[in-house]
N, C-alpha and C positions, 0 to 999 in steps of 0.2 A: 502494502499499500506505498509506504513511505516513498520509494522509488517511482513508484507512477506516476503519484501525486507533486512529487519535485521538477520532474521532468516534462507532465500537462502543461502544454500552455496557459491555459489555468490557474494551473496552479501555483506553489512558491515553498521555499522551507517551511516559516510556520503553517502553512493550512497543510503539509504533508506531517510535518509534528501531531496536528492538532486530530488529520482524519485516521494513521496510526493508532494513536491511543484508543479514540472510540470504536473501531474496528475490533483491536483488541479486547476492550473491555462487553461489546457487545458476543464478539466469538464465548467467552468467560462466563455470558450471561446464560446464553444457550447452554453452554457445556453443563453447568449449573443446572438448568433445566429439566437434559437429556440424562443425568445422574439422580434427580431425584424422583421420588414418585407421583410427583403432581400434574406432570402432563398426562400419564397414563389415570391416575386420577380423575382429571378432567374430561377426558376423552369415555371414561365410563361415566362418568353421570351424562354427558351429552347422550349416551346412547340408553340411557335409565336406569342406568344400575346404581344405588349408592355406593358410595366406597370412600370411606375414612384414611384421610393421610394424616398420617403425624408429621407437625410439624410445617406444613404448609402455611402458617400465617409469617415463619422466620423466615421460609424463601423468598414470599411475594413480597416484604418488608424489603430484606436484602438491595430484594431486585429496585424497589422504587425507589428506595434512601440510592441505591448508585447509578440510576437514571437520573434524578436530581441532581447528585454531583455532578456528576458528569454533562449534564446541562451549563450547570453552572461553571463547571472547567471551560469549557468550549464559547462561553459567550457572557463571562465578566471582563471588560477591559484588565481588573487590575489582574487577574490571574493568567490571562494573554501576555502582558507585559515582565512577569513575573518568569513564566518556562517561553513565554516569545514562542508563542502560539498565537490562532487565528481562530474568527468566529465560524463557522460555520453555513452553509446557505440548506434549504429544505434537502433537496439534489443530492448534495454531499451527507448528507446527513444518511440519504435513502441509498447511496452507495456504500458507504460502512455496514449496512445492514446487508445490504445482499452478500456481499464479502463474507461475512458471519454467517450464513446462513450452511455452509458449508460442514461448519462445527455440530449440528444435529444429525448428521448422514455419521459423521467420523466418529463422533462419541456412543451414536448409539450401536454402531458396527464394534467395537471396542468394549463397552458393555454385554455386550453381548458371547464376547470371547471371555472378557474377566468384567462379573461384573465385580460392583461397586461392595454387595453387600453379603 
């Protein structure tokens, strides 16, 4: 992500820093979702089966806090000046999200061969 954004005509070193960090954090969030029982529980609930998951509020709370902190990290002028980063547009956020999505497949396949429990 860093190399691609820094070499893009619309990119800069500061934006490359921001987008690479955002993609990394989003990938970690997807990894967390894949190793927790939150997604299987949600899918079971949507199909009409009640399934209780321990720790679901903590996982959701952690994800929400991480997203809020990432919004502050990328949009705060003070934080941008300290870390030499740049604010991101909605299109750039979507790019980071799309780049991070393969983490779901990777983590799911790893969990199939080496389950976390």
